C-alpha positions in Angstrom: 113.5 89.8 172.3 115.5 92.2 170.3 118.9 93.1 171.8 118.9 90.3 174.4 122.4 89.4 175.4 123.0 85.9 176.7 126.3 85.0 178.3 127.5 81.4 177.9 130.1 80.3 180.4 132.0 77.3 179.2 134.7 75.0 180.4 135.3 73.4 177.0 135.0 74.7 173.5 133.0 71.7 172.5 130.0 73.0 174.4 129.9 76.4 172.7 128.4 75.5 169.3 125.4 73.5 170.6 124.7 76.1 173.3 125.0 79.0 170.9 122.7 77.3 168.4 120.0 76.7 171.0 120.2 80.2 172.3 120.0 81.6 168.7 116.8 79.6 168.1 115.2 81.2 171.1 116.6 84.7 170.6 117.1 85.1 166.8 117.8 88.9 167.2 119.8 88.5 170.4 123.6 88.3 171.0 125.6 85.4 172.3 128.5 86.3 174.6 131.0 83.5 175.1 133.1 83.4 178.2 135.5 80.4 178.1 137.9 79.1 180.7 139.2 75.9 179.1 141.1 74.8 182.2 138.1 74.7 184.5 137.2 71.1 183.7 140.7 69.8 183.3 141.8 71.4 186.6 138.8 69.9 188.4 139.7 66.5 187.1 143.3 67.0 188.2 142.2 68.1 191.7 139.7 65.2 192.0 136.7 67.6 192.2 135.8 71.3 192.3 137.9 72.9 194.9 137.1 76.3 196.6 139.5 78.2 194.2 137.9 76.6 191.2 134.4 77.5 192.5 135.6 81.0 193.0 136.9 81.1 189.4 133.5 80.2 188.1 131.8 82.7 190.4 134.0 85.5 189.0 133.0 84.6 185.5 129.4 84.8 186.5 129.9 88.2 188.1 131.7 89.3 185.0 128.8 88.3 182.8 126.3 90.1 185.0 128.4 93.2 185.3 128.9 93.2 181.5 125.1 93.5 181.0 124.0 90.0 180.3 120.2 89.5 180.3 120.7 85.8 181.1 123.6 83.6 182.0 124.0 79.9 181.2 126.7 77.7 182.5 127.4 75.1 179.9 129.4 72.7 182.1 127.2 70.5 184.2 129.9 69.9 186.8 129.9 73.6 187.8 126.1 73.7 188.0 126.0 74.2 191.7 127.6 77.6 191.3 124.4 78.7 189.4 122.1 77.1 191.9 123.7 79.0 194.8 123.0 82.4 193.2 120.4 84.8 194.5 118.1 85.8 191.5 116.9 88.9 193.3 120.4 90.1 193.9 121.6 89.2 190.5 118.7 90.7 188.6 119.1 88.2 185.8 118.6 84.4 185.4 121.7 82.4 186.0 121.1 78.8 185.0 123.0 75.6 185.6 123.7 73.6 182.4 121.3 70.7 183.2 118.8 72.1 185.7 116.1 72.6 183.0 117.1 69.3 181.4 116.5 67.4 184.7 113.2 69.2 185.2 112.1 68.0 181.7 113.2 64.4 182.5 111.3 64.4 185.8 108.2 65.9 184.1 108.3 63.1 181.5 107.6 60.5 184.1 109.3 57.7 182.2 109.7 54.3 183.8 113.2 53.9 182.6 115.7 56.4 181.3 119.1 56.0 179.7 121.6 58.7 180.6 124.4 59.1 178.0 127.7 60.8 178.5 131.2 60.8 176.9 133.2 61.1 180.1 133.1 59.0 183.3 133.2 62.2 185.4 130.2 63.7 183.6 128.3 60.4 183.8 128.9 60.1 187.5 128.0 63.7 188.3 124.9 63.8 186.1 123.5 60.4 187.1 123.9 61.3 190.8 122.1 64.6 190.4 119.4 63.3 188.0 118.8 60.4 190.4 118.3 63.0 193.2 115.9 64.9 191.1 113.8 61.9 190.5 113.8 60.9 194.1 113.0 64.5 195.2 110.0 64.6 192.9 108.8 61.2 194.1 109.2 59.8 190.5 109.9 56.1 190.3 112.2 56.1 187.3 115.0 53.6 186.8 118.1 55.3 185.6 120.8 53.5 183.5 124.1 55.2 182.5 126.1 54.8 179.4 129.6 56.2 178.8 130.7 56.6 175.2 134.4 57.6 175.0 134.2 57.7 171.2 131.9 60.7 171.5 134.4 62.8 173.6 136.5 64.1 170.7 135.5 66.9 168.3 133.9 65.3 165.2 131.2 66.0 162.6 127.6 65.6 163.6 127.2 62.4 161.5 130.1 60.7 163.2 129.0 61.8 166.6 125.5 60.4 166.0 127.0 57.1 164.7 129.2 56.7 167.7 126.4 57.3 170.1 123.9 55.1 168.2 126.4 52.2 168.1 126.9 52.4 171.8 123.1 52.7 172.6 122.5 49.7 170.3 124.5 47.6 172.7 122.4 48.5 175.8 119.5 46.6 177.2 116.3 47.7 175.4 113.3 49.0 177.2 114.2 52.6 178.1 111.5 55.2 177.5 113.7 58.2 177.0 117.3 59.1 176.5 119.0 62.0 178.3 122.2 63.5 176.8 124.3 64.5 179.8 126.6 67.0 178.0 126.1 70.0 175.7 128.6 68.5 173.2 126.3 65.6 172.6 123.3 67.7 171.7 123.8 67.9 167.9 122.9 64.2 167.8 119.6 64.5 169.6 117.2 64.7 166.7 118.8 61.9 164.8 118.9 59.6 167.8 115.2 60.3 168.6 114.3 59.3 165.0 116.4 56.2 165.1 115.3 54.9 168.5 111.7 56.1 168.6 111.9 57.7 172.1 112.3 61.2 173.4 115.9 62.4 173.4 116.4 65.3 175.8 119.3 67.6 175.5 120.5 70.3 177.8 121.1 73.3 175.4 117.5 73.3 174.1 116.0 72.9 177.5 118.2 75.6 179.0 117.6 78.1 176.2 113.8 77.5 176.5 114.0 78.2 180.2 116.0 81.3 179.7 113.5 82.6 177.2 110.7 82.0 179.7 112.6 83.6 182.6 113.4 86.7 180.5 109.9 87.0 179.2 108.5 86.8 182.7 110.8 89.5 184.0 110.0 91.8 181.1 106.2 91.7 181.7 
């Protein structure tokens, strides 16, 4: 897909690297366009949630990406995912994806009996576990969902240190889960190493989202 421009809208710089890498793997000749508002997440936490003005800020970024010629738009912050889900694809003319919509679809399709959701922030864990639980229930999938928060994984760090922090925390959980879901883009670099270590599928949002974008764009171009 030569010349494809994918806009990544981020609320933290930590999400940009994993998202850009996943998009580059799907669109090797494409262009990644980063739009960053690094106060979106902090302001939401300060307000106790996403207020109408904060939602409008995200909506303006989405409009900017579309007006700027993006062939696809990906929100890398899961807590603002509802802003993507409220879009009208026909009106937009391009795919606008929530950070973890494709990830949750993969988790549902897996049909695992027990899933461990891993996050580095309490707010991300609460938001993602609630919405993933709703996705399981809506699909009629009887999956038990456990949540693990790993504060040591919240800071910027090399991939090896990130993997070690996550692995140590996962080691302390009750065994028996059939899959691990990484709730944040910033945790995605550890996915392959964690899958090898624990011997279960490890699902990450950037890869799932980039794959969905590629399918959406290919379908539109037919």
